[in-house]
C-alpha positions, 0 to 999 in steps of 0.5 A, a space after each residue: 380315530 383320532 386325527 394325529 397332527 405333526 407340529 414343526 416348530 423346528 427341525 430339531 423339535 417335533 411334536 405328535 400329538 392329537 388335534 384338539 377342537 380348531 381355535 378361533 382367534 381374533 387379531 385387530 390389526 393396525 399396521 402398527 408396531 404393537 400390532 405386528 408384535 401381536 402377529 409375531 407372538 402367534 408362533 410361540 402361542 401353542 395354537 394348532 396349525 389348522 386354528 381359525 383367525 379372523 384379522 379385523 383391520 382397523 383405524 390406528 388405535 394401539 400406539 399410546 403416544 402422539 408420536 407413536 400414532 402419527 409415526 403408524 399413520 405414516 407407516 400405513 401411508 408408505 406401505 400403501 404407496 409402496 405396494 402398487 395398489 394406489 390409486 393416489 386418489 385421496 378419497 380412495 385411501 382408507 379403503 386401499 390402506 385396509 386392503 394392503 394391510 389385510 393382505 400383509 397381516 394374512 400373508 404373515 399368518 400363512 407363513 407361520 401357520 399354513 394351514 390355517 383358516 385366515 379370513 380379513 374384515 374391515 372394520 369402519 371408523 368409529 368413536 370407540 375401537 375398544 368397543 368394537 373389537 369387543 362386540 366383533 369378538 362376541 359375533 365371531 364367537 372368539 375364544 381368544 383375541 391377541 392384541 400387541 403392547 410395548 414393554 413399559 419401563 414402569 408398571 406405574 406408566 399404563 399408556 403402554 398397555 392401556 388400548 390392549 388392557 381396555 379390551 382385557 377388561 371388557 372382553 368376554 374371553 381370554 385375552 392374549 397382550 403380546 410383548 415384542 420378544 428378544 428370544 431366539 426363534 427356535 430357542 424351548 418356549 418358558 410359560 408361567 402359569 399363576 395360581 392363588 389359593 381361592 380359584 380353580 386350578 383345573 381351568 387355567 391348567 386346562 386353558 394351557 394343556 389344550 394348546 399344543 406346545 413343542 417338545 421341550 417347552 418349560 412350564 413353571 406353575 407357580 402357587 402363589 399363596 398370602 402370608 401366614 402360619 404354614 401347614 406343610 399337610 395342606 402345602 402336599 396336597 395342593 402341589 399333588 393336586 395340581 401335579 395330577 393335573 399336569 399329566 397331559 402337559 408332561 405326556 406331551 412333552 414338556 419341562 413342568 416344575 411346580 412351586 409354592 410360594 408366599 407372598 404378593 402375587 404380582 410381585 412374585 409372578 412378575 419376578 419369576 417371569 423375569 428370572 427365567 426370562 418367560 415367553 408369557 404368563 397365564 393368570 386367570 381374569 379374576 385372580 385374587 378377586 374376592 367377593 361375589 360377581 367377580 368372576 367376569 372381570 379383571 382383577 386389580 392383581 392381573 391388571 397390575 401382572 399386565 402392566 408390569 409383566 416383561 412378557 405377554 400375558 394371557 388372560 384366561 377367561 372360563 369361556 376357553 375352558 374346552 376339552 
């Protein structure tokens, strides 16, 4: 008999669904605003209540400017001093900071997911936190890495998501780059799935379908093709194919729409996400990448979406396509 889980996102929104396989999520945490954003974003990521989380406490690395780094370091020390755990011994400060941050992150995740299996681990200082995070994800067997990034005033300014984007380039699994949201806590979740002509539609739709979304979640599937002569028969076939793949999402109570658009993929996706105030854009890592040997790489289009998105972006890799 299948195990049934009740997902309670709010008193008005209760979802009963067959519980999926337990997801393994790596959350690098440095105590910065970006690190806190990553944890806050989990409640709108469709994760099962009993997912496995490894919190990897690192040195400060996600902030993008010297000012933000200084502020994050100061905040870490203040948390330590007000925690009651500080021995005021300089030699013990780093170890004590990691203990405080580990407890803080674990408590926050448990408040959102009481049934989650949460463990913490302190990562030693290193010349490259990014490489360490990628290696930790591999050794842990993570299906998803969740990182935070602040909103950028322009897609041309890469520092706002630079460290997170570097992890997304090198990771073996899916990566969710979380951004701050002004959405009301219990408002319906809004998701955009970006598809292009050259890639399998089934994989990324499965990745979204395998999550537990509250009833009333709005999912917009946007198929984007390059400008050129239009073929109504081919268009209808593509939409029918996608509609068939969306049956699981509809059966679980999501409001799903499908649209076919022509133009520049990143521009249309970003515009659509902004228009509907999306919570997250889901795209394949190699979307609109051409040529052999690109399935593990992060395409230029995917990077542009990450840098310009007004919301969180989840970069899906085949490793996560688990039934």
